[in-house]
N, C-alpha and C positions, 0 to 999 in steps of 0.2 A: 858341547856345553849341555845339550839336552838330556844326555843321559845321567847327569848327576842331580838333575831336578827330581823332587818326589812325584810319583804317579799315584793319584788317588783314584780308587774305583768309585763308579757312580753308584748310588744307592737310591732305590725308590722308596722314599720314606712317606707312608701314608699319613694324610693329616688327620689329626685327632678330632672326631665330631663330638659336639657336645652332647651330653646324655639327655634324651627326651624324658621329661617327667610327665608322666600320665597322671590325669585326674582319676581318683578312685570314684567309681560309680557306687551309688547307695545301695546297699544290699537289700534284696527283697526276698523272703522266703518262699514265694510262690513263683512258679514258672510262668512266663507269658501265655496268653490263651493261644490255642492252635489256630493256624489260618484255615479258614473254611475251604472245603474242597469245592470242585465245580458242581457236584451233585447238590451239596448243601446250598450253594448259591441259587441253583435252579429251583431247589424246593421253596427257598424263600420267596422267589419272584413268581413262583406259580408256573414257571415254564416246563417243569419237570412232568407236569401232567398234560401238557399239550400234545396234539397229535403232530406227526411229521409235517402235515400240510399247513398247520398252523404256525409251526416254528419257521418253515420256509417262507410263509406269507409275512410273518413279522420281521424276518432278516431282510427281505426285499423291500418292505416299507422303510426299514431303517436306512438302506442302501440309496433308496430314492430320496429320502429326506437329506442325506449327506450330499447327494449329488446336486439336489436343488440349491442348497447352501453353496457349494463350491460354484455353481453356475452363476448365482447371484453375485457372489464376490468378484468373479472374473469380469462379469457386466460392469459392476461398480468401478473396477479398476480400469477398464476400457474406456468408460465414459468420463472418467477424471480428466482425461486429456483434452476434453471438449468443453470444460468449464472455464469461463472466461476469468482471468485475474482481476482482482478488485482494482479499480482505477483510483489513484490518489485524488482527493478533493483539490479542486483548483481554488485559488483565493478569488474573492468577488472583486470585479472590476468596477471602478467608479467611473464617473462621467468623463473626467479629464484623461484617464487612461484610455478609455475607448477612443477619444478624440485623437490622442497620440498615435494609437494603433492604426486609426483610419488614415491619418497622415502619413505614417510610414508605408502603409499599403499604396497610397497614391504615388509616393516618391519612387517606390519599387517598380510599379507599372510604368511610370515615366522613364525610368532607366532601361526597362525592357524595350519599350518603344524606340528609345534612342540606339540601342544596340542592334535592333532589328533593321533601323533606317541605314545604319552604317554598313551593315551586312549587304543590304540590297545596293547601296551605292558602291562598294567594293566589287560586288558581282557585275554591275553595269559597266564599272570601269574595266574589269577583266574582259568582259565581252567586247567592248569597244577595242581594247589592245589586240585582242585576237583577230577581230575583223581587219584592223590596220595591217597586222602581220600577213593575214591571208591576202589581203589586197596588194601589199608589197611583193609577195611571192608570185602573185598573178602577173603583175607587171614585169617581174624579172623574167618570168617563164616566156612572156609574150615578146621581150626584147631580145 
């Protein structure tokens, strides 16, 4: 059955790209000014006439200045971790709210005292039970 079906060859068809339309630049009859050479820049800044020692001193001064800037930036970056975040402003508390807060604190203290007393009672009961067991063992061993 398969031999009667048509066999199509695969073709790589390239997609047609839209043509890019470039904007025409305005025509100028004069060419752009030439880029100044290193010597021209040195002449303008006056560095061309400096001695080798003066050039070296200027270069070292620039390097020290850049190093100082980088050191200062690094110091600020390290110290930024120690700056405390701004705390949000808390609303002012009036007299009634203060009284309620004091009452809540008293109730919390009372609950803590009760829990502590319960723990002491449980510890005392456990100690008494342990003593009874030990006494019972002692009597059993003696008998």
